[in-house]
N, C-alpha and C positions, 0 to 999 in steps of 0.2 A: 412460500417463496424463500429461497436461500440467500442469506446475507453473510458474506465473508468479511471478517474484520481482521486486518493485518496491523497488529499493534507493535510498532517499533519504538516504543517509549522506553529508552534505555534506563532512565532513572526510576522506573517503576512508579510507585504511588507518589513520589516527589515530583513527577513530571507534570508540567502545565499542559502539555499536549494530551497526556492521559486524562487529565481533568476535563479538558474539552471533549475528548472522545467519549468519556463516560456520560456526560450530559447530552451529547449528541445521540448516544444509544438510548438514553432514557426517553428522549422525545420520539425518535424514529424507529428504534429497534423492536418494539413490542409486536409488530405484525409479522415478523420474520422468524424463520428458523436460523438462529445466529450461530455461526462457528467463529470463535475468536482465537486467533493464533497470536500468542504473546511470544515474539521472536526470541527474547532472552531466555525463554523456557524450552526452546527447541534445540536440538543438536544440529546446528547449522555451521558448516565449515566451508571456506572457499573451495571451489572446484579445483581439483588437481588433475594431473595427467591420468592417474589410475581411474578416478571417478568419471572423467570424460570418456575414456575408453569403454568403461562399463556401460555408460549411458548410450554411447553410439552402438555398441554391440547389441544391447537389448532392443534398441529401436530397429536395427537392421534385421533382427529376428522377429520383429512384430510383437514384442513383449512389453507393450506400453502399460500393462497392468502391474508391473513391478512396483514395490513400495517406494523406490527411489523417485517415482513420478507422482507421489501423493499430493504434493503441493500444486503441481501443474493441473492435476485433475480437479482440485478444489477451486482453483481460479477458473478453469473452463466451465464448471457446472454452476457457479454462483450466479444468482439473478442480479444481485447488487454487491458492490465491494466498497469498503471503507479502508483507506490507508491512513494511519496516524503516525506521524514521524516529526520529531523536532527539527528545526532548521539548524543544521550544523555545517559550518564551513561552506556556505553557498548551496548545500545539498541536504543530505540526511545521513544518519548513522550508517556505517558500512555494513552492518548486519542486514539492513534492508536490501542492499545490493546483492549480498550473498543469497538472500531469499529469492530475489527475482532471477538470479542465475538458475535456481532450481525450477522455476516456473516457465522460463522461455525454452520450451521443448518443441522442436519441429515434429509435427504429427499429432500433438496434443493441443497446445494453445494457439499454434499458427502453423502454416505450411507455405509452400512456394508453388507458384504457377509460372507459366511463361511470361505473364505480364506483371509479376511481382509477388509479394507476400499476400496471404489471405488469413484473416483471423478466424479461430474456431470457438472463441468464448461466447457464451450466451448473455453475459451481463449487459444491461442496457445503460448502466450508469456506474461510475466510480467517483467517490468523494475522497479528496485528499485534504486532511486536516493537519495543521502545523502551528507551532508557536515559535517565537524568536525573541531572544534577549535584546537584540538591536533592531535595526530597520532593514528590511529586505531590499527595498528600492527596486523592485522588479527583477531582481537577480536570484530567483528561487530555482536553481538548476535542478533540485530534487523533484519539485512539482513538474517541471518541464520534462525531465527524464521519464517519470511515471506516465505522463500524458502520451509521450511518444511510444513508449514500450507497449502500453495497453492498447494504443491505437493499432499497433501491429497485431495484437491479439483480437482485434475486431471490436474493441470497446472505444467508441468515439465520443461519448458524452462523459466528459470529465469536469468536475467542479472542484476548485481549489479554494480553501478558506484558511486564512492565517491571522493570528493575533501577534502583533509586533511591539517592540519597545519595552518588553517586560523587565529588563534589567537596567534600564536607564536610571530610574529613580526608585529604589527599593520601597520607599514609602507609598508609592502609587501602584506597585505591582499587583496587589490583590484586586484593586478597583479596575485597573486596566484589563486584567484577566476576566473578571466578571462581566464588565461591559462588552468585551470582545465575544465572550460566549453568548451573551444575550443577542448581540448583533448578528452573529452567525446563525443562531437557532431561528431567528426571525426571518432571515433571508434564504436559508438553505432548504433544499428539497432532497429527498432520497428517492 
């Protein structure tokens, strides 16, 4: 089975979210064929008018096999998906939004019918992992955005796990992170 990991941990190995992701993969990743996309290592740029025109032209010609659609195909074909992104300004790093712009492709990840949109992705579960320096207090717009977007893709089972308050007291950071990881690993399923 294919597991797609979308790693939006901008701080790399210094990222608490990356540490959570790595431990999550140690526990759950062994039975899967894992593809890990580290977004900071990809050539991702916001979509501009030229790219949008190229995308629309390719799709109108039925050429959805172009390399420009590789991320959309990875999302479509994954059996399970993990998104790891730190909590930034009520959401997530902008690079993740740019990535999702590349995957929301009509005819690949979703389509339209007379009664609305229909998802084409085969994943039955997406796990969203996040850490926060402060407290989210139910305002994690990034997790909500991902839940709604992948719902349009046909992925309706989304689990979101966060560790909060890591920057409140630096002397407690490591213990809070470890306790949070243990809590998530005992509660989570993939």
